Backbone as a printed PyTorch tensor [residue, N CA C, xyz], in Angstrom:
tensor([[[ 20.2330,  13.0920,  -5.8690],
         [ 19.7150,  14.3070,  -6.4590],
         [ 18.3820,  13.9840,  -7.1400]],

        [[ 17.3540,  14.7670,  -6.8320],
         [ 16.0440,  14.5710,  -7.4520],
         [ 15.8860,  15.5230,  -8.6260]],

        [[ 15.3650,  14.9940,  -9.7100],
         [ 15.1580,  15.7840, -10.9140],
         [ 13.6950,  15.6790, -11.3110]],

        [[ 13.0760,  16.8230, -11.5840],
         [ 11.7130,  16.8250, -12.0960],
         [ 11.8090,  16.7020, -13.6160]],

        [[ 11.5860,  15.5110, -14.1100],
         [ 11.7720,  15.2350, -15.5320],
         [ 10.8450,  16.0780, -16.3980]],

        [[  9.6830,  16.4300, -15.8870],
         [  8.7400,  17.2500, -16.6560],
         [  9.3110,  18.6380, -16.9470]],

        [[ 10.2300,  19.1120, -16.1210],
         [ 10.7990,  20.4510, -16.2860],
         [ 11.9790,  20.4930, -17.2590]],

        [[ 12.5010,  19.3360, -17.6560],
         [ 13.6500,  19.2970, -18.5490],
         [ 13.2310,  19.5890, -19.9900]],

        [[ 14.0650,  20.2840, -20.7550],
         [ 13.7660,  20.4910, -22.1710],
         [ 13.8330,  19.1630, -22.9300]],

        [[ 13.1810,  19.1000, -24.0660],
         [ 13.0950,  17.8630, -24.8350],
         [ 14.4620,  17.3930, -25.3330]],

        [[ 15.3980,  18.2840, -25.5210],
         [ 16.7020,  17.9130, -26.0750],
         [ 17.6430,  17.2860, -25.0580]],

        [[ 17.2930,  17.3200, -23.7800],
         [ 18.1630,  16.7850, -22.7350],
         [ 18.1080,  15.2650, -22.7550]],

        [[ 19.2750,  14.6560, -22.6760],
         [ 19.3760,  13.2030, -22.5780],
         [ 19.9930,  12.8690, -21.2210]],

        [[ 19.4640,  11.8200, -20.5990],
         [ 19.9480,  11.4180, -19.2850],
         [ 20.6890,  10.0920, -19.3800]],

        [[ 21.7170,   9.9710, -18.5970],
         [ 22.4530,   8.7160, -18.5010],
         [ 22.1680,   8.1360, -17.1230]],

        [[ 21.7510,   6.8820, -17.0940],
         [ 21.4060,   6.2250, -15.8400],
         [ 22.3120,   5.0140, -15.6830]],

        [[ 22.8820,   4.8760, -14.5040],
         [ 23.7720,   3.7390, -14.2550],
         [ 22.9690,   2.4870, -13.9130]],

        [[ 23.6160,   1.3600, -14.0550],
         [ 22.9880,   0.0920, -13.7080],
         [ 22.6050,   0.0880, -12.2320]],

        [[ 23.4620,   0.6250, -11.3880],
         [ 23.1830,   0.6730,  -9.9500],
         [ 21.9400,   1.5070,  -9.6560]],

        [[ 21.7850,   2.6290, -10.3740],
         [ 20.5970,   3.4690, -10.1950],
         [ 19.3370,   2.7090, -10.5860]],

        [[ 19.3980,   1.9870, -11.7130],
         [ 18.2370,   1.2130, -12.1540],
         [ 17.8950,   0.1090, -11.1640]],

        [[ 18.9080,  -0.5690, -10.6350],
         [ 18.6540,  -1.6240,  -9.6530],
         [ 18.0540,  -1.0520,  -8.3730]],

        [[ 18.5590,   0.1100,  -7.9320],
         [ 18.0110,   0.7470,  -6.7250],
         [ 16.5630,   1.1640,  -6.9510]],

        [[ 16.2710,   1.6790,  -8.1500],
         [ 14.9010,   2.0830,  -8.4860],
         [ 13.9740,   0.8620,  -8.5020]],

        [[ 14.4470,  -0.2330,  -9.1120],
         [ 13.6430,  -1.4580,  -9.1560],
         [ 13.3740,  -1.9820,  -7.7540]],

        [[ 14.3490,  -1.8830,  -6.8750],
         [ 14.1660,  -2.3420,  -5.4930],
         [ 13.1260,  -1.4830,  -4.7680]],

        [[ 13.1750,  -0.1810,  -4.9940],
         [ 12.1800,   0.7010,  -4.3660],
         [ 10.7810,   0.3840,  -4.8690]],

        [[ 10.6460,   0.0920,  -6.1570],
         [  9.3410,  -0.2920,  -6.7000],
         [  8.8510,  -1.5950,  -6.0880]],

        [[  9.7700,  -2.5650,  -5.9490],
         [  9.4010,  -3.8520,  -5.3620],
         [  8.9120,  -3.6740,  -3.9280]],

        [[  9.6270,  -2.8870,  -3.1460],
         [  9.2490,  -2.6490,  -1.7500],
         [  7.9030,  -1.9210,  -1.6870]],

        [[  7.7190,  -0.9360,  -2.5500],
         [  6.4560,  -0.1900,  -2.5590],
         [  5.2860,  -1.1040,  -2.9060]],

        [[  5.4830,  -2.0170,  -3.8520],
         [  4.4130,  -2.9400,  -4.2330],
         [  4.1000,  -3.9210,  -3.1200]],

        [[  5.1120,  -4.3360,  -2.3760],
         [  4.8820,  -5.2580,  -1.2650],
         [  4.1380,  -4.5820,  -0.1210]],

        [[  4.2940,  -3.2640,   0.0080],
         [  3.6620,  -2.5400,   1.1050],
         [  2.1930,  -2.2450,   0.8280]],

        [[  1.7780,  -2.3650,  -0.4170],
         [  0.3810,  -2.0930,  -0.7490],
         [ -0.5120,  -3.1170,  -0.0710]],

        [[ -1.6470,  -2.6410,   0.3730],
         [ -2.6060,  -3.5420,   1.0080],
         [ -3.2210,  -4.4460,  -0.0570]],

        [[ -3.5290,  -5.6900,   0.2980],
         [ -4.1870,  -6.5600,  -0.6710],
         [ -5.5570,  -5.9940,  -1.0310]],

        [[ -6.0280,  -6.2700,  -2.2210],
         [ -7.3340,  -5.7350,  -2.6160],
         [ -8.4340,  -6.2500,  -1.7040]],

        [[ -9.3710,  -5.3770,  -1.4240],
         [-10.5010,  -5.7560,  -0.5850],
         [-11.4070,  -6.6930,  -1.3660]],

        [[-11.7410,  -7.8000,  -0.7670],
         [-12.6570,  -8.7320,  -1.4170],
         [-13.9830,  -8.6980,  -0.6940]],

        [[-15.0300,  -8.7560,  -1.4510],
         [-16.3750,  -8.7330,  -0.8740],
         [-16.6780, -10.1150,  -0.3030]],

        [[-17.1430, -10.1690,   0.9410],
         [-17.4920, -11.4760,   1.4950],
         [-18.6790, -12.0600,   0.7300]],

        [[-18.7650, -13.3660,   0.6510],
         [-19.8950, -13.9590,  -0.0850],
         [-21.2110, -13.6370,   0.6050]],

        [[-22.2280, -13.4670,  -0.2170],
         [-23.5610, -13.2180,   0.3320],
         [-24.0330, -14.4680,   1.0760]],

        [[-24.7020, -14.2470,   2.1760],
         [-25.2000, -15.3580,   2.9780],
         [-26.6750, -15.1350,   3.2440]],

        [[-27.4730, -16.1320,   2.9270],
         [-28.9010, -16.0450,   3.1990],
         [-29.1690, -16.5370,   4.6130]],

        [[-30.0790, -15.8530,   5.2800],
         [-30.4680, -16.2460,   6.6250],
         [-31.8610, -16.8430,   6.5710]],

        [[-32.0910, -17.8260,   7.4380],
         [-33.4650, -18.3090,   7.5480],
         [-34.2380, -17.3320,   8.4360]],

        [[-35.5180, -17.5630,   8.5910],
         [-36.3750, -16.6220,   9.3140],
         [-35.9130, -16.4080,  10.7540]],

        [[-35.6050, -17.4870,  11.4600],
         [-35.1720, -17.3650,  12.8560],
         [-33.8450, -16.6080,  12.9590]],

        [[-32.9100, -16.8860,  12.0450],
         [-31.6400, -16.1850,  12.0420],
         [-31.8330, -14.6950,  11.7540]],

        [[-32.7630, -14.3880,  10.8300],
         [-33.0430, -12.9930,  10.4950],
         [-33.5730, -12.2430,  11.7280]],

        [[-34.5010, -12.8580,  12.4300],
         [-35.0650, -12.2020,  13.6140],
         [-33.9840, -11.9820,  14.6770]],

        [[-33.1250, -12.9740,  14.8670],
         [-32.0450, -12.8420,  15.8420],
         [-31.0630, -11.7630,  15.3970]],

        [[-30.7350, -11.7390,  14.1160],
         [-29.7880, -10.7540,  13.5990],
         [-30.3250,  -9.3380,  13.7670]],

        [[-31.6110,  -9.1440,  13.4590],
         [-32.2220,  -7.8200,  13.5710],
         [-32.6410,  -7.4860,  14.9960]],

        [[-32.6870,  -8.5000,  15.8610],
         [-33.1000,  -8.2680,  17.2360],
         [-34.5800,  -7.9470,  17.3500]],

        [[-35.3760,  -8.6370,  16.5580],
         [-36.8270,  -8.3970,  16.5700],
         [-37.5540,  -9.6720,  16.9250]],

        [[-38.7900,  -9.5040,  17.3810],
         [-39.6210, -10.6610,  17.7010],
         [-40.1010, -11.3040,  16.4090]],

        [[-40.4300, -12.5990,  16.4880],
         [-40.9140, -13.3050,  15.2950],
         [-42.1990, -12.6830,  14.7720]],

        [[-43.0430, -12.2220,  15.6780],
         [-44.3060, -11.5990,  15.2440],
         [-44.0390, -10.3440,  14.4300]],

        [[-43.0100,  -9.6010,  14.7810],
         [-42.6320,  -8.3990,  14.0220],
         [-42.0830,  -8.8040,  12.6520]],

        [[-41.3340,  -9.9030,  12.6090],
         [-40.8090, -10.3850,  11.3530],
         [-41.8890, -10.8150,  10.3820]],

        [[-42.9880, -11.3530,  10.9370],
         [-44.0910, -11.7510,  10.0630],
         [-44.7670, -10.5290,   9.5190]]])
């Protein structure tokens, strides 16, 4: 049974079983494992002049 806790009045108290808490913890664990790892920025790499021309596909005279 799903309950929208925001809709409950302030005076309501809930009883949760140990099994419910363990099932909830397991769902959280699985959800965290499914998250993609954070994207890391590749390190900056400097190119020499010849590499730059090859990378851009331009003639050396254009690079100058």
